[in-house]
VOGU-3710 file (C-alpha; in Angstrom, 3 decimals, decimal comma):
1> mqenngeile> 122,504/75,712/85,034  122,573/74,183/81,558  126,054/75,562/80,930  127,368/73,923/84,107  125,774/70,603/83,175  127,399/70,866/79,768  130,836/71,415/81,295  130,466/68,377/83,577  129,396/66,181/80,663  132,353/67,370/78,553
11> qkidsevapq> 134,816/66,582/81,346  133,375/63,080/81,712  133,754/62,283/77,980  137,294/63,670/77,922  138,331/61,613/80,941  137,240/58,398/79,269  139,658/58,896/76,351  142,398/60,907/78,058  145,728/59,483/79,249  145,950/58,180/82,846
21> dnaetlsedy> 148,016/61,212/83,937  145,152/63,535/83,084  142,723/61,349/85,038  144,979/61,591/88,090  145,061/65,382/87,722  141,282/65,521/87,618  140,920/63,331/90,694  143,389/65,515/92,602  141,314/68,595/91,717  138,214/67,077/93,285
31> sakniqvleg> 138,730/64,855/96,300  137,639/64,454/99,927  139,447/67,649/100,869  136,926/69,553/98,725  134,002/68,329/100,819  133,046/70,745/103,620  131,182/69,614/106,703  129,591/72,558/108,493  129,209/71,805/112,192  126,761/73,292/114,679
41> leavrkrpgm> 125,275/76,552/113,440  127,933/77,198/110,784  125,462/76,211/108,054  123,072/78,952/109,152  125,764/81,628/108,979  126,996/80,275/105,646  123,531/80,227/104,027  121,206/82,468/106,109  118,735/82,862/103,245  117,763/79,189/103,574
51> yiggtgvdgl> 116,505/79,840/107,094  115,168/83,404/107,154  114,558/84,121/103,451  117,396/86,639/102,968  119,624/89,175/104,680  117,637/92,295/103,837  114,877/94,042/105,779  112,535/91,030/105,734  115,213/88,639/106,940  116,279/91,004/109,705
61> hhlvwevvdn> 112,753/91,287/111,087  112,245/87,551/110,671  114,611/87,154/113,626  112,104/88,961/115,830  109,204/86,881/114,474  111,007/83,655/115,394  111,356/84,750/119,016  107,865/86,282/119,243  106,308/83,145/117,730  107,678/81,148/120,649
71> sidevlggha> 105,997/83,510/123,099  102,724/83,378/121,178  102,873/79,580/121,187  102,866/79,848/124,986  99,770/82,052/124,684  98,088/79,500/122,398  98,753/76,829/125,005  97,154/78,947/127,715  100,430/79,466/129,571  101,079/83,176/128,885
81> ttvyvtmhdn> 99,072/86,403/128,664  101,588/89,203/127,994  104,453/89,753/125,544  106,856/92,724/125,639  108,943/93,649/122,588  111,496/96,393/123,196  113,739/98,203/120,724  116,840/99,275/122,672  119,031/102,323/122,024  122,035/100,173/121,049
91> gsvsvmddgr> 120,110/98,493/118,205  119,269/95,273/120,012  115,767/93,894/120,531  114,338/92,008/123,485  111,263/89,778/123,654  109,859/88,895/127,075  106,799/86,850/128,067  105,151/85,468/131,202  105,005/81,871/129,977  106,404/78,686/131,488
101> giptdiheat> 109,992/79,523/130,618  112,328/77,493/128,388  113,233/74,173/130,086  116,583/74,291/131,867  116,997/70,717/133,118  119,677/68,442/131,682  118,949/66,973/128,250  119,749/63,244/128,448  121,078/62,735/124,914  123,578/65,613/125,085
111> gkpalevilt> 124,266/66,000/128,790  123,719/69,764/128,441  120,941/71,995/129,786  117,889/72,005/127,504  118,291/75,776/127,177  121,734/75,411/125,587  120,543/72,622/123,295  117,611/74,714/122,025  119,917/77,695/121,362  122,744/75,786/119,664
121> vlhsggkfdk> 121,263/72,752/117,893  119,116/72,960/114,770  115,833/71,030/114,746  115,564/70,921/118,523  112,706/72,175/120,650  109,296/71,347/122,072  107,315/71,879/118,868  107,752/68,245/117,792  105,988/67,053/120,948  102,213/67,560/120,585
131> ksykfsgglh> 101,846/67,181/124,367  103,735/70,471/124,737  102,108/72,357/121,851  98,874/71,350/120,111  99,289/74,071/117,477  102,470/75,927/116,654  103,857/78,225/113,992  107,409/77,023/114,535  107,592/73,351/113,617  111,103/73,016/112,237
141> gvglsvvnal> 112,864/73,538/115,559  115,242/76,074/114,048  113,810/79,347/115,425  115,903/80,332/118,437  119,004/78,524/117,208  118,886/80,465/113,932  118,412/83,784/115,755  121,366/82,866/117,949  123,539/81,961/114,950  122,805/85,237/113,159
151> sewlevtiwr> 123,275/87,498/116,182  126,470/89,235/117,209  125,434/88,379/120,740  122,374/86,935/122,440  121,383/86,659/126,094  118,594/84,503/127,523  117,033/84,957/130,941  114,529/82,430/132,269  112,419/82,680/135,385  111,283/79,208/136,348
161> enntyqqyfr> 110,665/77,229/139,537  111,594/80,252/141,716  115,026/80,455/140,063  116,635/82,755/137,495  118,640/81,062/134,721  120,886/82,968/132,320  123,229/82,183/129,464  125,172/84,401/127,056  126,130/83,556/123,464  128,283/85,160/120,800
171> rgipvgpmtv> 127,533/84,319/117,156  125,824/81,121/118,260  128,557/79,894/120,589  128,078/79,819/124,388  130,431/82,264/126,113  130,036/80,381/129,370  127,787/77,833/131,079  124,226/78,520/132,151  124,098/80,286/135,513  121,466/79,814/138,216
181> segasrrgtk> 120,406/82,153/141,013  117,620/81,658/143,543  114,714/83,846/144,519  112,783/84,583/141,308  109,243/85,774/142,043  107,967/85,492/138,475  108,091/83,155/135,509  108,748/83,556/131,804  111,473/84,021/129,201  113,429/87,043/128,005
191> vvfmpdseif> 115,602/86,928/124,877  117,822/89,902/124,003  119,814/89,822/120,765  121,919/92,065/118,551  121,706/91,207/114,819  125,115/90,543/113,293  126,329/93,300/110,949  128,538/90,700/109,246  125,355/88,963/108,054  122,776/91,715/107,437
201> hatdfsfeil> 123,010/94,612/104,987  121,433/96,896/107,605  120,600/96,194/111,244  118,051/98,928/111,977  114,680/97,558/113,018  111,505/99,340/111,889  108,902/100,312/114,488  106,241/100,240/111,734  107,098/96,713/110,555  107,126/95,418/114,118
211> srrlrelafl> 103,817/97,188/114,840  102,124/95,558/111,857  102,955/92,009/112,905  102,343/92,499/116,621  98,963/94,104/115,920  98,015/91,061/113,844  99,017/88,707/116,647  96,929/90,667/119,152  93,880/90,410/116,884  94,439/86,699/116,335
221> nsgvkivlrq> 94,795/85,907/120,035  91,969/87,670/121,835  92,902/88,699/125,355  96,679/88,716/124,906  98,508/91,949/125,685  101,427/92,820/123,414  103,510/95,871/124,216  105,944/97,378/121,698  108,386/99,960/123,026  111,090/102,028/121,387
231> kkllkchlfe> 113,050/103,696/124,133  115,038/106,084/121,942  111,967/107,859/120,511  109,782/107,245/123,581  107,267/105,316/121,475  104,959/102,741/123,037  102,025/100,797/121,550  99,719/98,485/123,482  97,901/95,937/121,329  94,942/94,233/123,003
241> ykggissfva> 91,729/93,206/121,201  89,213/91,105/123,124  86,952/90,667/120,097  89,491/88,602/118,180  89,371/88,649/114,388  85,922/90,293/114,426  87,702/93,280/115,975  90,266/92,952/113,180  87,563/93,292/110,503  85,959/96,219/112,337
251> ylnetktpvi> 89,371/97,900/112,504  89,950/97,375/108,779  86,540/98,841/107,993  86,816/101,946/110,208  87,611/104,322/107,357  85,214/102,703/104,869  81,442/102,724/104,399  80,161/99,197/105,167  77,606/97,590/102,859  76,271/95,555/105,781
261> kdiiafkkvr> 76,149/96,585/109,407  77,001/93,186/110,858  80,261/91,272/110,740  79,770/87,682/109,621  81,875/85,554/111,959  82,026/81,897/112,911  84,320/79,157/114,192  84,343/75,504/113,199  86,499/72,434/113,838  86,792/69,616/111,322
271> dsveidvams> 89,374/66,819/111,136  91,487/68,522/113,855  91,624/71,762/111,836  90,222/74,816/113,634  88,704/77,440/111,327  88,007/81,013/112,437  86,418/83,402/109,913  85,278/87,031/110,092  84,157/89,022/107,056  82,168/92,015/105,862
281> yndgyseqff> 81,804/94,185/102,755  82,237/97,904/102,122  81,442/100,136/99,148  85,103/100,352/98,105  86,676/98,645/95,113  89,666/96,914/96,681  89,904/93,785/98,802  91,383/93,631/102,292  91,939/89,987/103,135  94,386/88,408/105,554
291> afvnnintid> 94,978/84,688/106,012  96,839/83,056/108,883  97,940/79,545/109,775  98,853/78,965/113,419  99,230/82,759/113,738  101,629/82,943/110,775  100,616/85,502/108,146  100,625/83,492/104,920  101,216/86,461/102,636  101,605/84,185/99,593
301> ggthvigfrs> 98,331/82,380/100,256  98,056/78,624/99,962  95,466/75,879/100,037  93,406/77,513/102,815  93,014/80,723/100,777  92,057/78,763/97,665  89,411/76,930/99,704  88,060/80,183/101,150  87,688/81,937/97,798  86,282/78,855/96,120
311> altkvyndyl> 83,601/78,581/98,824  82,578/82,250/98,526  82,285/82,086/94,743  80,254/78,877/94,896  77,885/80,125/97,643  77,090/83,384/95,841  76,537/81,665/92,475  74,236/79,086/94,095  72,268/81,802/95,866  71,849/83,687/92,613
321> kknpsllgke> 70,492/80,578/90,862  67,929/80,128/93,641  67,008/83,829/93,593  67,044/84,978/89,932  64,916/88,013/90,781  68,124/89,651/92,078  69,268/90,020/88,459  66,599/92,581/87,551  66,848/93,374/83,826  69,406/90,593/83,389
331> kgkeikiste> 66,936/87,950/84,582  67,028/84,981/82,240  70,620/85,608/81,166  73,389/83,229/82,137  75,419/85,105/84,754  78,505/83,538/86,310  80,047/85,418/89,187  83,847/85,152/89,312  86,226/85,171/92,252  87,271/88,668/91,187
341> dvreglvgvl> 83,668/89,911/91,607  83,400/88,323/95,046  86,605/89,997/96,241  85,632/93,599/95,439  84,988/95,437/98,709  85,577/92,304/100,778  87,095/92,775/104,218  87,972/89,387/105,630  90,220/87,478/107,988  90,751/83,720/107,866
351> sikvpepqfe> 92,661/82,167/110,737  93,140/78,422/110,876  94,970/76,124/113,264  96,573/73,021/111,737  98,362/70,347/113,809  100,952/69,598/111,101  101,153/72,545/108,685  103,306/72,128/105,591  104,769/75,541/104,864  106,719/76,296/101,725
361> gqtkgklgnp> 110,098/77,395/103,057  111,223/78,439/106,527  109,632/81,893/106,129  106,213/80,176/105,988  104,668/82,454/103,372  102,455/79,779/101,802  100,528/76,760/103,098  100,819/73,548/101,104  98,572/71,015/102,936  96,264/69,670/100,162
371> evrsivdlci> 93,622/68,399/102,612  93,123/71,879/104,093  91,621/73,238/100,878  88,612/70,907/100,950  88,172/71,278/104,731  88,030/75,083/104,541  85,882/75,033/101,396  83,329/72,662/102,921  83,086/74,409/106,313  82,636/77,889/104,841
381> seyltdffeq> 80,185/76,694/102,179  78,013/74,933/104,756  77,944/77,826/107,177  77,359/80,647/104,680  74,649/78,724/102,802  72,666/78,281/106,022  73,440/81,800/107,257  72,284/83,539/104,082  69,093/81,490/103,851  68,227/82,598/107,379
391> npliirpimd> 69,353/86,219/106,863  68,055/87,478/103,492  68,396/91,121/104,621  72,164/90,614/104,967  72,760/88,721/101,738  70,720/91,156/99,587  73,102/94,184/99,789  76,094/91,859/99,397  74,625/90,360/96,215  73,871/93,858/94,889
401> kiltafrarv> 77,516/94,775/95,510  78,804/91,623/93,796  76,517/92,017/90,779  77,649/95,622/90,374  81,244/94,357/90,463  80,334/91,765/87,827  78,914/94,441/85,510  81,945/96,665/86,095  84,277/93,778/85,253  82,469/93,139/81,973
411> aaqkareltr> 82,625/96,861/81,143  86,320/96,942/82,041  87,020/93,998/79,742  85,358/95,878/76,885  87,399/98,996/77,706  90,604/96,948/77,608  89,678/95,441/74,271  88,978/98,903/72,835  92,338/100,130/74,101  94,145/97,141/72,605
421> rknalegssl> 92,438/97,618/69,231  93,225/101,346/69,320  96,892/100,641/70,037  97,024/98,030/67,282  95,572/100,485/64,754  97,938/103,274/65,797  100,900/100,913/65,676  102,276/101,996/69,052  101,075/101,773/72,621  103,310/104,596/73,868
431> pgkladcser> 101,648/107,971/74,526  102,588/110,925/72,336  103,507/113,081/75,345  106,178/110,629/76,467  109,741/111,740/75,776  111,340/108,306/75,937  114,982/107,510/76,607  117,313/105,818/74,126  118,436/103,025/76,487  116,385/99,829/76,172
441> dpvlcelfiv> 117,554/97,953/79,270  114,795/98,619/81,880  117,288/98,200/84,731  119,098/101,361/83,595  116,004/103,397/82,689  114,120/106,011/84,728  110,664/107,487/84,146  109,911/110,934/85,587  106,188/111,634/85,933  106,101/115,420/85,897
451> egdsaggsak> 103,329/117,849/86,820  102,389/120,155/83,936  103,759/120,987/80,484  106,004/123,795/81,781  107,899/121,571/84,186  107,793/118,809/81,585  109,538/121,110/79,105  112,319/121,945/81,573  112,724/118,266/82,475  112,934/117,207/78,813
461> qgrdrriqai> 115,674/119,748/78,146  117,624/119,097/81,332  117,486/115,291/81,467  120,006/112,649/80,513  118,315/111,537/77,281  120,083/108,200/77,329  118,445/106,834/80,506  115,742/109,333/81,577  112,223/109,450/80,115  109,734/112,248/80,839
471> lplrgkilnv> 105,937/111,938/80,995  104,193/115,285/81,682  100,676/115,080/83,141  98,310/118,007/82,801  96,517/118,799/86,072  95,328/116,302/88,649  94,751/112,695/87,668  91,610/110,775/88,585  91,118/109,839/92,247  91,055/106,061/91,821
481> ektriekvlg> 90,006/105,541/95,444  86,503/106,739/94,502  86,369/105,321/90,977  85,520/101,960/89,445  88,052/100,274/87,220  86,117/100,807/83,959  86,308/104,587/84,497  89,954/104,284/85,509  90,707/102,471/82,263  88,814/105,115/80,286
491> neqiqdlvsa> 90,770/108,048/81,743  93,206/109,478/79,169  95,914/110,490/81,672  95,869/107,086/83,331  95,943/105,410/79,912  99,098/107,410/79,118  100,644/106,482/82,472  99,826/102,775/82,150  101,138/102,674/78,564  104,383/104,395/79,540
501> vgtnigkddf> 105,033/102,123/82,533  104,304/99,076/80,378  102,927/96,631/82,963  99,199/97,128/82,313  96,786/96,953/85,276  94,243/94,489/86,616  94,638/91,101/88,302  94,779/89,218/84,996  96,699/91,735/82,888  99,375/93,186/85,195
511> dlgklryhkv> 102,854/91,878/84,353  105,825/93,214/86,318  108,157/91,612/83,799  107,048/94,220/81,242  108,057/97,170/83,438  109,907/99,544/81,097  111,705/101,532/83,807  113,185/100,214/87,049  112,918/103,675/88,599  109,539/105,390/88,381
521> vimtdadvdg> 109,883/108,880/89,861  107,013/111,194/90,816  108,243/114,792/90,381  105,756/117,508/91,415  105,822/121,108/92,630  106,564/121,872/96,290  103,117/123,379/96,963  99,619/122,230/97,956  98,618/121,253/94,411  101,879/119,375/93,945
531> shirtllmtf> 101,309/117,456/97,206  97,788/116,578/96,111  98,955/115,322/92,716  101,701/113,301/94,390  99,129/111,683/96,710  96,792/110,930/93,791  99,634/109,237/91,922  100,728/107,219/94,946  97,100/106,147/95,470  96,980/104,934/91,871
541> fyrympeiid> 100,211/102,934/92,176  99,180/101,469/95,550  95,762/100,354/94,282  96,611/99,257/90,744  100,356/98,566/90,615  101,273/97,590/94,212  104,048/95,268/93,026  105,995/98,299/91,774  105,991/99,633/95,347  106,712/96,192/96,854
551> kgklfvaqpp> 109,759/95,761/94,607  111,165/99,205/95,481  110,659/100,780/92,038  108,618/103,876/92,987  110,310/107,090/94,157  109,443/110,706/94,901  111,825/113,419/93,691  112,893/116,109/96,153  113,264/119,475/94,393  114,820/122,280/96,463
561> lykikrgkde> 112,637/124,756/98,322  115,091/127,659/98,144  117,912/129,081/96,112  120,298/131,115/98,283  122,858/133,360/96,608  125,490/135,810/97,760  127,896/136,938/95,094  129,186/133,820/93,354  128,228/131,577/96,275  125,048/129,803/95,159
571> ryaytdeekd> 123,365/127,031/97,121  120,098/125,092/97,123  118,227/124,262/100,339  115,771/121,382/100,575  114,432/122,239/104,040  113,867/125,377/106,121  116,573/124,206/108,511  119,042/123,877/105,648  118,064/127,345/104,396  118,674/128,923/107,823
581> kyvtemggme> 122,023/127,160/108,086  123,209/128,432/104,672  122,047/131,992/105,394  124,005/131,945/108,666  127,110/130,581/106,949  126,858/133,367/104,365  126,911/135,993/107,102  123,194/136,648/107,588  120,428/138,025/105,390  122,240/141,240/104,417
591> gvslqrykgl> 123,400/140,904/100,823  121,824/137,440/100,463  119,340/136,753/97,658  116,677/134,239/98,677  114,367/132,639/96,100  111,509/130,346/97,171  110,651/127,746/94,533  106,984/126,798/94,324  107,009/125,220/90,890  109,440/123,099/88,905
601> gemnpdqlwe> 108,685/125,314/85,920  110,423/128,200/87,717  113,750/126,400/87,320  115,920/126,502/84,239  116,628/123,087/82,688  120,211/123,121/84,005  118,973/123,977/87,530  116,392/121,192/87,465  119,075/118,731/86,343  121,586/119,891/88,923
611> ttmnpekrvl> 119,203/119,853/91,891  116,603/117,189/91,199  117,512/114,840/88,342  121,285/114,354/88,423  121,843/110,823/89,828  125,079/111,966/91,470  123,520/114,809/93,491  119,747/114,373/93,652  117,662/113,169/96,597  115,034/110,511/95,874
621> klvqaldale> 112,666/109,157/98,503  111,732/105,496/98,160  107,994/104,858/98,478  107,375/101,905/100,809  104,334/100,323/102,441  106,072/98,851/105,478  102,745/98,498/107,260  100,300/97,516/104,516  97,314/97,662/106,836  98,063/101,219/107,967
631> adrlfsvlmg> 98,916/102,249/104,399  95,511/101,039/103,255  93,795/102,940/106,071  95,741/106,105/105,255  94,786/106,074/101,567  91,163/105,508/102,574  91,327/108,438/105,015  92,988/110,866/102,613  91,270/109,911/99,356  88,048/108,126/100,341
641> dkveprknfi> 84,444/109,328/100,674  84,275/109,586/104,464  84,857/113,152/105,671  85,071/112,551/109,419  88,248/110,366/109,394  89,967/112,917/107,128  88,974/115,779/109,436  90,308/113,902/112,458  93,558/113,139/110,619  94,088/116,814/109,727
651> mqhakmvknl> 93,404/117,942/113,290  95,720/115,290/114,710  98,648/116,182/112,408  98,112/119,939/111,959  101,029/120,921/114,199  103,418/118,641/112,289  102,977/120,452/108,937  106,047/122,089/107,415  106,379/124,368/104,365  102,628/125,012/104,217
661> dv> 101,720/126,877/101,035  98,521/128,930/101,316
//
């Protein structure tokens, strides 16, 4: 930006002293013909990121959210009860509801049906009129028109006033006028659209991503039925939760051990802002907290989240001052509970309704209304103060949990300081086992986390030393799901891993900008122990370095299961199906040598390079948490203390297991 400003300034100075001919040349280079006026929905197609945040996976699914939000707004208004979202075989998606139906009468200002105006004109719609919608997630009036602009084709069907209305669009432009036919026995709206491959990098919708959002909406709107169907794979989910966000908290806590039996839940209205809160605590060490504004998941937080956390911290500190006996041996000492202490083990949902929400950007990830912070803070503080005074048996285990978190945080700070001093004395923070690469640009660098010294030795010899670093880990690392952070920080293997990655861990210390490798690859044996180590490592990254997963930096290597050889014909198979195919192509088992790899150490360095590490031939699986809620539940099931959920999971998925090593 500074370079461009410099160039403009230089041109201006030169023009003041240059001959008239040069001035004419400059004016010809920049004139009215250089000014573009984008009409209709052209601006959306020209700059889609301004409206949906980008043209990747998030932007693609944002199209569905825009349509679904309209249906949910009908639910909020009491006009609809059911929403159907269907993933069709051709790649299109349809959203259908039983609401009032988009208006179809003639719009006075344009002389066109309201339906066509809503689909083709930005900043049009009923969300500006508070008589139509008291609360709404879509306030900019760009939802359906943006979906229309970014779709290869879109078709709308409306059932209203005993008639059926339809109109078809291609890349935002009406193909023909709205048609009307009589005899409709239902009401509602159905929007079917095909995302435009000219706009999006990929146009495949994810059943998991859609499930996550639709489940949230069902929790937030008690009584609504939301059906998600994928015809191709015969998948169907029905989301219906009559308990509202209290059911949401209970669902989040299913695989955990609650500290308190009851769910603390309440609703309040102040200054036209509706506040709905449900919360509990479990004996885990991570927080599960979701905040919504007018049904929009504000993943980046905002003023309402600040108000919520401020209220919790204040209430618990005030209670502790009034009840110093809770401190035990620490009685008399000045103890100040932090927001970090309050969040450990918290399971909470905050859902607010705001008449005029100020979201940061069209994707609505963060709330900006300054007045909401004090409203939420005051309401929660008032309620919880009264509730805890009347329910000492509920507050006591919560305070014990928070004080334990406080002590653990202090211990963790000491552990960090010891580690920093140790690194300063040794002059290097990199572990001795790390075979680093020579390249210093993190974008080009890869870190392979390898199981065992034997495999580590093969990997070190077979790697590309310029860009590939190797960190061998001996045995299984600590299960962080069952361990407090001070013990995590004190574990030697995790210390080595954290030092190698470079980002540090912890809310205050983690820094993604210090990531030393833009590909972190887990490379373990293809057996039971290898699977367990892989799961332990993924649990660690998910709990302590989630941003590495969010940014697409964590991968799992796929070493071959078999080496098949007949004469000079030598092939590697990564699945049983691939093995059977190669054996058949080689003429059957007679004369074929079949080797089953169970450990990476069984491979020669050149074999490991050729099959698993060579960027031109290898297979890497990207680790993603498309459904964060389900990912959290899965890690709790697999690695947590509760045996029953793990047993049920194993029984449910037993028949799906492949390549079982016993």
